[in-house]
BAVEXFI-567634 format. One record per residue: x, y, z of N, C-alpha, C, CB in turn; residue number from 0; residue in one letter. Coordinates in nm, 4 decimals, always signed. Glycine has a CB too. Layout:
N
n_X  n_Y  n_Z  ca_X  ca_Y  ca_Z  c_X  c_Y  c_Z  cb_X  cb_Y  cb_Z  tike  midren
X  Y  Z  X  Y  Z  X  Y  Z  X  Y  Z  NUM  A
...
# end
This chain:
114
n_X  n_Y  n_Z  ca_X  ca_Y  ca_Z  c_X  c_Y  c_Z  cb_X  cb_Y  cb_Z  tike  midren
+0.0846  -0.1174  +0.0000  +0.0000  +0.0000  +0.0000  +0.0897  +0.1244  +0.0000  -0.0965  -0.0006  +0.1226  0  M
+0.0632  +0.2198  -0.0883  +0.1457  +0.3405  -0.0942  +0.1261  +0.4266  +0.0303  +0.1127  +0.4218  -0.2200  1  P
+0.2262  +0.5084  +0.0570  +0.2186  +0.5975  +0.1718  +0.1112  +0.7028  +0.1488  +0.3547  +0.6642  +0.1983  2  F
+0.0425  +0.7390  +0.2561  -0.0516  +0.8498  +0.2471  +0.0270  +0.9795  +0.2517  -0.1574  +0.8441  +0.3614  3  S
-0.0396  +1.0884  +0.2187  +0.0291  +1.2176  +0.2192  +0.0726  +1.2563  +0.3605  -0.0617  +1.3264  +0.1603  4  S
-0.0009  +1.2121  +0.4633  +0.0359  +1.2422  +0.6015  +0.1646  +1.1685  +0.6369  -0.0783  +1.2032  +0.6992  5  V
+0.1753  +1.0407  +0.5993  +0.2960  +0.9639  +0.6279  +0.4162  +1.0218  +0.5542  +0.2763  +0.8170  +0.5895  6  Q
+0.3959  +1.0611  +0.4294  +0.5041  +1.1194  +0.3514  +0.5482  +1.2510  +0.4132  +0.4609  +1.1403  +0.2058  7  T
+0.4547  +1.3312  +0.4570  +0.4876  +1.4602  +0.5217  +0.5684  +1.4366  +0.6484  +0.3585  +1.5400  +0.5552  8  R
+0.5267  +1.3384  +0.7280  +0.5993  +1.3072  +0.8499  +0.7414  +1.2604  +0.8186  +0.5248  +1.2006  +0.9301  9  E
+0.7565  +1.1836  +0.7138  +0.8895  +1.1371  +0.6745  +0.9764  +1.2531  +0.6276  +0.8788  +1.0315  +0.5641  10  Q
+0.9170  +1.3484  +0.5560  +0.9908  +1.4684  +0.5149  +1.0404  +1.5449  +0.6370  +0.9022  +1.5595  +0.4273  11  H
+0.9549  +1.5612  +0.7352  +0.9919  +1.6346  +0.8566  +1.1063  +1.5632  +0.9274  +0.8704  +1.6492  +0.9515  12  V
+1.0987  +1.4322  +0.9386  +1.2037  +1.3555  +1.0055  +1.3352  +1.3663  +0.9287  +1.1620  +1.2077  +1.0197  13  I
+1.3286  +1.3506  +0.7964  +1.4484  +1.3571  +0.7112  +1.5160  +1.4939  +0.7235  +1.4114  +1.3291  +0.5632  14  W
+1.4354  +1.5998  +0.7117  +1.4912  +1.7353  +0.7202  +1.5402  +1.7679  +0.8607  +1.3871  +1.8379  +0.6771  15  N
+1.4693  +1.7199  +0.9617  +1.5114  +1.7446  +1.1003  +1.6449  +1.6770  +1.1296  +1.4043  +1.6947  +1.1989  16  S
+1.6679  +1.5620  +1.0708  +1.7963  +1.4936  +1.0899  +1.9100  +1.5806  +1.0361  +1.7959  +1.3548  +1.0196  17  A
+1.8916  +1.6389  +0.9171  +1.9942  +1.7270  +0.8617  +2.0123  +1.8510  +0.9487  +1.9580  +1.7679  +0.7184  18  F
+1.9018  +1.9067  +0.9958  +1.9125  +2.0264  +1.0803  +1.9865  +1.9962  +1.2103  +1.7730  +2.0825  +1.1115  19  R
+1.9581  +1.8807  +1.2681  +2.0222  +1.8449  +1.3938  +2.1712  +1.8159  +1.3741  +1.9527  +1.7238  +1.4557  20  R
+2.2047  +1.7429  +1.2690  +2.3454  +1.7086  +1.2439  +2.4289  +1.8339  +1.2204  +2.3572  +1.6142  +1.1230  21  I
+2.3736  +1.9296  +1.1436  +2.4500  +2.0475  +1.1063  +2.4131  +2.1716  +1.1869  +2.4310  +2.0752  +0.9609  22  F
+2.3332  +2.1540  +1.2929  +2.2996  +2.2622  +1.3851  +2.2353  +2.3809  +1.3128  +2.4247  +2.3081  +1.4592  23  N
+2.1331  +2.3534  +1.2338  +2.0598  +2.4573  +1.1604  +1.9314  +2.4921  +1.2343  +2.0281  +2.4111  +1.0158  24  C
+1.8754  +2.6061  +1.2006  +1.7468  +2.6464  +1.2581  +1.6333  +2.5822  +1.1793  +1.7322  +2.8011  +1.2587  25  Y
+1.5171  +2.5682  +1.2429  +1.4060  +2.4988  +1.1814  +1.3496  +2.5733  +1.0608  +1.2978  +2.4769  +1.2827  26  W
+1.3671  +2.7044  +1.0548  +1.3113  +2.7812  +0.9434  +1.4036  +2.7838  +0.8212  +1.2827  +2.9231  +0.9883  27  W
+1.5244  +2.7334  +0.8363  +1.6178  +2.7314  +0.7247  +1.5937  +2.6097  +0.6354  +1.7621  +2.7319  +0.7761  28  E
+1.6024  +2.6315  +0.5066  +1.5879  +2.5211  +0.4124  +1.7127  +2.4334  +0.4171  +1.5633  +2.5738  +0.2687  29  S
+1.6918  +2.3035  +0.4133  +1.8054  +2.2118  +0.4150  +1.8422  +2.1630  +0.2750  +1.7749  +2.0931  +0.5044  30  V
+1.7690  +2.2071  +0.1738  +1.7995  +2.1619  +0.0373  +1.9411  +2.1967  -0.0070  +1.7009  +2.2222  -0.0598  31  K
+1.9886  +2.3197  +0.0134  +2.1279  +2.3469  -0.0252  +2.2281  +2.2606  +0.0507  +2.1603  +2.4930  -0.0023  32  P
+2.1998  +2.2351  +0.1776  +2.2863  +2.1494  +0.2576  +2.2848  +2.0058  +0.2044  +2.2426  +2.1522  +0.4050  33  L
+2.1664  +1.9567  +0.1687  +2.1560  +1.8225  +0.1125  +2.2315  +1.8133  -0.0196  +2.0090  +1.7840  +0.0924  34  Q
+2.2204  +1.9180  -0.1008  +2.2923  +1.9177  -0.2278  +2.4428  +1.9180  -0.2040  +2.2516  +2.0388  -0.3131  35  R
+2.4894  +1.9972  -0.1098  +2.6316  +2.0023  -0.0776  +2.6815  +1.8661  -0.0287  +2.6585  +2.1099  +0.0287  36  F
+2.5981  +1.7948  +0.0438  +2.6342  +1.6620  +0.0960  +2.6098  +1.5508  -0.0057  +2.5552  +1.6327  +0.2230  37  C
+2.5725  +1.5876  -0.1274  +2.5365  +1.4935  -0.2347  +2.4309  +1.3941  -0.1879  +2.6611  +1.4178  -0.2839  38  T
+2.3344  +1.4458  -0.1165  +2.2191  +1.3680  -0.0738  +2.0965  +1.4294  -0.1402  +2.2052  +1.3656  +0.0831  39  S
+1.9916  +1.3521  -0.1503  +1.8694  +1.4001  -0.2128  +1.7648  +1.4324  -0.1078  +1.8155  +1.2971  -0.3113  40  L
+1.6755  +1.5219  -0.1440  +1.5574  +1.5455  -0.0620  +1.4715  +1.4195  -0.0697  +1.4776  +1.6733  -0.1097  41  S
+1.3832  +1.4014  +0.0259  +1.3070  +1.2766  +0.0332  +1.2205  +1.2533  -0.0904  +1.2197  +1.2769  +0.1566  42  L
+1.1626  +1.3579  -0.1470  +1.0793  +1.3430  -0.2662  +1.1595  +1.2834  -0.3808  +1.0200  +1.4781  -0.3077  43  T
+1.2770  +1.3385  -0.4031  +1.3616  +1.2894  -0.5117  +1.4147  +1.1501  -0.4800  +1.4782  +1.3861  -0.5371  44  W
+1.4423  +1.1238  -0.3544  +1.4917  +0.9930  -0.3144  +1.3859  +0.8849  -0.3387  +1.5333  +0.9949  -0.1668  45  L
+1.2620  +0.9146  -0.3032  +1.1537  +0.8187  -0.3271  +1.1290  +0.7981  -0.4762  +1.0250  +0.8661  -0.2592  46  L
+1.1325  +0.9067  -0.5528  +1.1149  +0.8942  -0.6979  +1.2266  +0.8120  -0.7608  +1.1094  +1.0325  -0.7628  47  D
+1.3490  +0.8311  -0.7133  +1.4616  +0.7545  -0.7662  +1.4424  +0.6056  -0.7369  +1.5949  +0.8048  -0.7058  48  K
+1.3994  +0.5731  -0.6162  +1.3754  +0.4326  -0.5807  +1.2640  +0.3727  -0.6654  +1.3403  +0.4200  -0.4319  49  C
+1.1579  +0.4484  -0.6896  +1.0487  +0.4001  -0.7746  +1.0974  +0.3750  -0.9164  +0.9329  +0.5005  -0.7760  50  K
+1.1732  +0.4706  -0.9700  +1.2257  +0.4559  -1.1060  +1.3148  +0.3330  -1.1181  +1.3036  +0.5808  -1.1467  51  L
+1.4008  +0.3122  -1.0213  +1.4891  +0.1956  -1.0261  +1.4106  +0.0651  -1.0128  +1.5944  +0.2046  -0.9154  52  L
+1.3088  +0.0648  -0.9283  +1.2253  -0.0544  -0.9153  +1.1523  -0.0846  -1.0459  +1.1244  -0.0368  -0.8013  53  F
+1.0880  +0.0177  -1.1041  +1.0154  -0.0022  -1.2296  +1.1087  -0.0462  -1.3412  +0.9430  +0.1258  -1.2700  54  Y
+1.2285  +0.0128  -1.3464  +1.3247  -0.0232  -1.4502  +1.3680  -0.1683  -1.4350  +1.4468  +0.0695  -1.4452  55  R
+1.3982  -0.2099  -1.3110  +1.4385  -0.3482  -1.2875  +1.3248  -0.4452  -1.3182  +1.4848  -0.3660  -1.1431  56  N
+1.2041  -0.4081  -1.2837  +1.0881  -0.4913  -1.3157  +1.0722  -0.5053  -1.4662  +0.9605  -0.4323  -1.2542  57  L
+1.0895  -0.3956  -1.5386  +1.0781  -0.3996  -1.6844  +1.1856  -0.4889  -1.7458  +1.0879  -0.2582  -1.7425  58  A
+1.3066  -0.4839  -1.6914  +1.4142  -0.5674  -1.7441  +1.3873  -0.7155  -1.7169  +1.5486  -0.5260  -1.6827  59  M
+1.3331  -0.7484  -1.6016  +1.3002  -0.8881  -1.5700  +1.1884  -0.9374  -1.6605  +1.2592  -0.9030  -1.4215  60  V
+1.0905  -0.8530  -1.6852  +0.9784  -0.8914  -1.7722  +1.0270  -0.9180  -1.9140  +0.8702  -0.7816  -1.7732  61  V
+1.1275  -0.8406  -1.9578  +1.1808  -0.8620  -2.0925  +1.2486  -0.9987  -2.1051  +1.2801  -0.7509  -2.1282  62  M
+1.3098  -1.0462  -1.9971  +1.3853  -1.1717  -2.0024  +1.2976  -1.2922  -1.9730  +1.5008  -1.1676  -1.9040  63  V
+1.2089  -1.2807  -1.8764  +1.1275  -1.3945  -1.8337  +0.9837  -1.3797  -1.8821  +1.1306  -1.4084  -1.6809  64  H
+0.9169  -1.4903  -1.8961  +0.7779  -1.4865  -1.9418  +0.6828  -1.5164  -1.8264  +0.7558  -1.5870  -2.0564  65  S
+0.7056  -1.4570  -1.7123  +0.6217  -1.4752  -1.5958  +0.4967  -1.3888  -1.6112  +0.6986  -1.4398  -1.4658  66  N
+0.3815  -1.4516  -1.6074  +0.2540  -1.3818  -1.6283  +0.2255  -1.2807  -1.5180  +0.1398  -1.4821  -1.6364  67  T
+0.2595  -1.3154  -1.3959  +0.2342  -1.2252  -1.2832  +0.3167  -1.0970  -1.2987  +0.2676  -1.2953  -1.1484  68  V
+0.4447  -1.1128  -1.3330  +0.5301  -0.9950  -1.3499  +0.4855  -0.9100  -1.4684  +0.6755  -1.0375  -1.3684  69  L
+0.4446  -0.9736  -1.5765  +0.3948  -0.8988  -1.6929  +0.2701  -0.8190  -1.6569  +0.3640  -0.9944  -1.8098  70  R
+0.1802  -0.8797  -1.5792  +0.0586  -0.8102  -1.5370  +0.0923  -0.6925  -1.4464  -0.0363  -0.9069  -1.4649  71  T
+0.1859  -0.7130  -1.3544  +0.2287  -0.6050  -1.2656  +0.2914  -0.4911  -1.3447  +0.3278  -0.6574  -1.1613  72  L
+0.3769  -0.5242  -1.4410  +0.4415  -0.4198  -1.5213  +0.3396  -0.3435  -1.6046  +0.5484  -0.4807  -1.6127  73  M
+0.2420  -0.4125  -1.6595  +0.1404  -0.3418  -1.7388  +0.0582  -0.2477  -1.6508  +0.0474  -0.4426  -1.8096  74  S
+0.0438  -0.2827  -1.5223  -0.0333  -0.1974  -1.4311  +0.0435  -0.0714  -1.3917  -0.0712  -0.2756  -1.3057  75  A
+0.1755  -0.0787  -1.3852  +0.2541  +0.0357  -1.3381  +0.3316  +0.1050  -1.4505  +0.3509  -0.0095  -1.2308  76  V
+0.3201  +0.0579  -1.5724  +0.4012  +0.1137  -1.6811  +0.3730  +0.2619  -1.7043  +0.3762  +0.0365  -1.8094  77  Y
+0.2470  +0.3025  -1.6956  +0.2147  +0.4442  -1.7174  +0.2778  +0.5323  -1.6089  +0.0614  +0.4645  -1.7196  78  S
+0.2831  +0.4835  -1.4843  +0.3497  +0.5587  -1.3778  +0.4988  +0.5695  -1.4059  +0.3260  +0.4921  -1.2409  79  K
+0.5559  +0.4616  -1.4567  +0.6984  +0.4602  -1.4894  +0.7302  +0.5611  -1.5991  +0.7421  +0.3198  -1.5327  80  Y
+0.6495  +0.5622  -1.7025  +0.6723  +0.6555  -1.8129  +0.6543  +0.8002  -1.7664  +0.5767  +0.6248  -1.9297  81  V
+0.5557  +0.8265  -1.6808  +0.5352  +0.9635  -1.6331  +0.6509  +1.0097  -1.5446  +0.4031  +0.9737  -1.5560  82  S
+0.7066  +0.9190  -1.4642  +0.8246  +0.9555  -1.3857  +0.9448  +0.9794  -1.4760  +0.8567  +0.8462  -1.2832  83  L
+0.9581  +0.8991  -1.5816  +1.0666  +0.9208  -1.6785  +1.0520  +1.0582  -1.7435  +1.0668  +0.8095  -1.7870  84  C
+0.9316  +1.0955  -1.7774  +0.9073  +1.2276  -1.8369  +0.9395  +1.3397  -1.7376  +0.7607  +1.2391  -1.8837  85  D
+0.9048  +1.3195  -1.6125  +0.9283  +1.4207  -1.5088  +1.0771  +1.4522  -1.4954  +0.8724  +1.3732  -1.3737  86  K
+1.1610  +1.3514  -1.5112  +1.3048  +1.3691  -1.4943  +1.3812  +1.3691  -1.6262  +1.3589  +1.2611  -1.4055  87  Y
+1.3108  +1.3874  -1.7367  +1.3718  +1.3952  -1.8701  +1.4576  +1.2737  -1.9031  +1.4562  +1.5203  -1.8808  88  N
+1.4060  +1.1564  -1.8708  +1.4732  +1.0317  -1.9063  +1.4121  +0.9871  -2.0380  +1.4579  +0.9208  -1.7934  89  I
+1.4942  +0.9822  -2.1427  +1.4431  +0.9571  -2.2774  +1.3958  +0.8147  -2.2983  +1.5483  +0.9889  -2.3781  90  N
+1.4705  +0.7191  -2.2509  +1.4357  +0.5794  -2.2732  +1.3972  +0.5147  -2.1406  +1.5531  +0.5031  -2.3394  91  K
+1.2825  +0.4485  -2.1348  +1.2454  +0.3811  -2.0097  +1.3402  +0.2680  -1.9721  +1.1055  +0.3268  -2.0206  92  P
+1.4137  +0.2147  -2.0706  +1.5049  +0.1038  -2.0410  +1.6501  +0.1498  -2.0372  +1.4885  -0.0071  -2.1445  93  Y
+1.6737  +0.2717  -1.9937  +1.8104  +0.3237  -1.9873  +1.8833  +0.2626  -1.8673  +1.8100  +0.4793  -1.9777  94  C
+2.0073  +0.2960  -1.8534  +2.0897  +0.2377  -1.7470  +2.0523  +0.2952  -1.6101  +2.2388  +0.2624  -1.7754  95  S
+2.0931  +0.2235  -1.5086  +2.0709  +0.2680  -1.3713  +2.1456  +0.3987  -1.3471  +2.1163  +0.1596  -1.2701  96  I
+2.2637  +0.4088  -1.4011  +2.3439  +0.5307  -1.3879  +2.2713  +0.6511  -1.4479  +2.4805  +0.5124  -1.4557  97  R
+2.2090  +0.6315  -1.5619  +2.1338  +0.7384  -1.6283  +2.0185  +0.7862  -1.5402  +2.0801  +0.6900  -1.7646  98  C
+1.9478  +0.6927  -1.4787  +1.8356  +0.7282  -1.3913  +1.8855  +0.8067  -1.2705  +1.7599  +0.6016  -1.3453  99  I
+1.9891  +0.7570  -1.2052  +2.0431  +0.8256  -1.0878  +2.0915  +0.9657  -1.1223  +2.1573  +0.7450  -1.0274  100  R
+2.1597  +0.9775  -1.2345  +2.2132  +1.1066  -1.2762  +2.1010  +1.2044  -1.3101  +2.3060  +1.0891  -1.3966  101  Q
+1.9969  +1.1575  -1.3761  +1.8853  +1.2449  -1.4127  +1.8127  +1.2979  -1.2894  +1.7870  +1.1703  -1.5027  102  S
+1.7907  +1.2122  -1.1912  +1.7229  +1.2559  -1.0693  +1.8115  +1.3539  -0.9914  +1.6862  +1.1341  -0.9809  103  V
+1.9397  +1.3253  -0.9826  +2.0315  +1.4162  -0.9126  +2.0414  +1.5516  -0.9831  +2.1709  +1.3530  -0.9019  104  C
+2.0424  +1.5510  -1.1156  +2.0467  +1.6769  -1.1913  +1.9197  +1.7580  -1.1691  +2.0658  +1.6490  -1.3415  105  N
+1.8049  +1.6914  -1.1655  +1.6790  +1.7614  -1.1425  +1.6767  +1.8233  -1.0031  +1.5602  +1.6658  -1.1602  106  A
+1.7285  +1.7506  -0.9055  +1.7349  +1.8046  -0.7696  +1.8293  +1.9250  -0.7640  +1.7811  +1.6957  -0.6702  107  F
+1.9447  +1.9129  -0.8281  +2.0411  +2.0231  -0.8265  +1.9835  +2.1481  -0.8922  +2.1704  +1.9818  -0.8971  108  A
+1.9051  +2.1315  -0.9974  +1.8430  +2.2474  -1.0640  +1.7360  +2.3108  -0.9764  +1.7818  +2.2056  -1.1984  109  K
+1.6730  +2.2311  -0.8916  +1.5644  +2.2847  -0.8078  +1.6161  +2.3629  -0.6882  +1.4755  +2.1718  -0.7593  110  S
+1.7418  +2.3429  -0.6519  +1.7981  +2.4088  -0.5341  +1.8582  +2.5418  -0.5755  +1.9048  +2.3194  -0.4655  111  V
+1.8075  +2.6472  -0.5159  +1.8605  +2.7813  -0.5438  +1.9708  +2.8113  -0.4442  +1.7482  +2.8900  -0.5365  112  A
+2.0906  +2.8334  -0.4950  +2.2044  +2.8630  -0.4056  +2.2306  +3.0114  -0.4014  +2.3315  +2.7887  -0.4510  113  L
# end
């Protein structure tokens, strides 16, 4: 079952509070520049990266094996996979893991105003 928006919000608060506590920042300060400096992602980008990698690995397994259950699962989530690829300007859904990681990190870096 996917996380509700309340659970995701709570996870964001915990993730950001950890950075604030480690680096002794105030609660009103944004931690995005700090996360970028530490080559870490904000939770939203981190979750999207994990989803993209999961969908990509599922697609690769479906291409090799003829498992009906996996094919059905991939057909159910393929549109979500393609929309996430579009969000991060990933041209091919079957690109390398490195390409996915780099695209998500680049999108995060562009979103952080220094």
